[in-house]
C-alpha angles and dihedrals in degrees: 000000000000116000106247137183126197111203111199110199102186116225096012114150139145089268091071105020091099088062089062097064100181094045090045090057090046090052091050090055092051137033122295119197134173118238112219107241115244130209112284100025093196132124107263096037095049095044091050091051093048092051098044105028087231133117125243088262086067103032094044090224098127094161144331086290141003142178116282104217093197097051092032087226136123109235125195134184098005115176111208114115088210088078089073105086100202138070113272123226094249091054091054091045092051089056089058097040121023090198093059113120134186135203116200110194108190102321107141129267085038102147123093089005126150092242118117099230129019146159131191138161112279117159124202110248108204127204092247091060099260121138115210125196114255143129138224121233141178117249093034091224090065089068092058093046094049096045092045091056101032103027125243116330104266097238095167089054091050094064138358133044090319095054109136146139094292093081094052090045090052092049091049094051092043089053092052093048091048089050091050091050099044111010095218119200093228125030124188115197126188119202111183102175100102090054092066101056094039093054091044099044107016115201097344099128093191089063099039103038097088093045091050089052091054095054089043090063093047092049093050091047088059096041092051092047095050093044087057087054089054090244125152108245124214118185117192146145134221096224143338124245119245123202112256135185104166119077112193114210094207096173091053088054090052091045093054088057092051100251099115123082116211129196119205112215124172089345093304130105127242128187110243101205096178092055097042123104087216138350138168130239101210118210113172107287094351130072130186112213114203116200122195097193105052092199087072095060096093092045094050092043089056092048093053096042089061093049117111112248097025114118100187144349117212124201120203093275093049090048088068089071090058098042093240099108107123139132088259095053121094124263081247127027110203124199124197123221119256096273096044140070138180127255122200092224113136102165122090097203120051089213087067096047114126117261092250092059091079093046137071097257112146095172101049097045112091091225144012116298117195090176085079086084090068131064133209093232139337089229092059091047091050090051091051092049090050090055088050092053091048091053093245117142113255143166116225092222098160101124116110123226095225110116091182088077091076113091103174137044144159142195103102121105091205099086139123119269093250090065098045120109116263140218125211118192139147090242103109092188093068118123122251089244126024132190116248089240088058091066087078090057092045091054088049091052091054092047 
């Protein structure tokens, strides 16, 4: 089979391509297509569709997180590849060619996968509460080799207020070193950097231009390397980022109507999903609403349909039209309009917000929180880090509770062409717009 690399530049769309001058020239010399956004247009769901050719209704990946009905817990950013309920492209390729190998460099659901080589973020959680930067690889020896040559994986530059180009640079160099060591047939590379500045600053070119230039250099470094290896190169994105200015606090809306159950612990409030009549799992511009008493579905649907900023509310039957109907999806799937997005906030008084709200804590929060990219003050963060260095217990509570800070979001399929994800290939016969499920076939064609 033909050696192939799929370069996933998160957030790339026509709206910002001109700010990546080298990649823009590369696109002009090749074929540029739009990928039709799917529902939900979020990381784990889109990646799973690209790699299986199946919709969320088949893969079961209905978002970056969902409500586990058995555990009665909201779970976000899980890592096991066994959560994806469809055959992956490398599994099908291995059936045709026993010598076929795959390297998965930071695409999601990376752990316990059937790929040959992989790497993904995985911090060390110590007994004293500290979180140390690290990564998980298969085989395990690859982790030691990569970190010996490149230094520790820069976890705190991968997500949070310190997120910057260093994480994408590390991933790029780790991908090259893995390729040099093992020469896989298929390589999947995830570059998240563009996602940060676009969610923080939206379409403000003065604020995003330099960051776009940085990821441009990293992308071309990879393209040039893999071309020298005679590999077919596919450049794509999962979604584009649309400017937003209207955060919708969907759980506060449900709380006002008496659907949310709250526990008070140590003077702070916690969402009690298992005891709630209804609650929302917020995920960018999409929210899954889980309703315990099914007789309330019509009533809650009407409430949300009259809420400013909500574009549509899909019940289980309507979800069939968008290929998101699954046992993991909400009784209602709610989509924000193009200028709005959903917070997970459920408290009405910031003094009662749970302790994790002011921290980077992607697993405890019952929804996605882009405000984790901001901090209350550098002075406060410096003080917390000093306590850490001195060995004094501390809580890194430096995240503000101001959702208006966020200027870009994604997740809705109802967006203008300029914000849709894109595909760049050498195949001049490609259509102007392709379905997300067709990416699987396009990778096959290159292989």
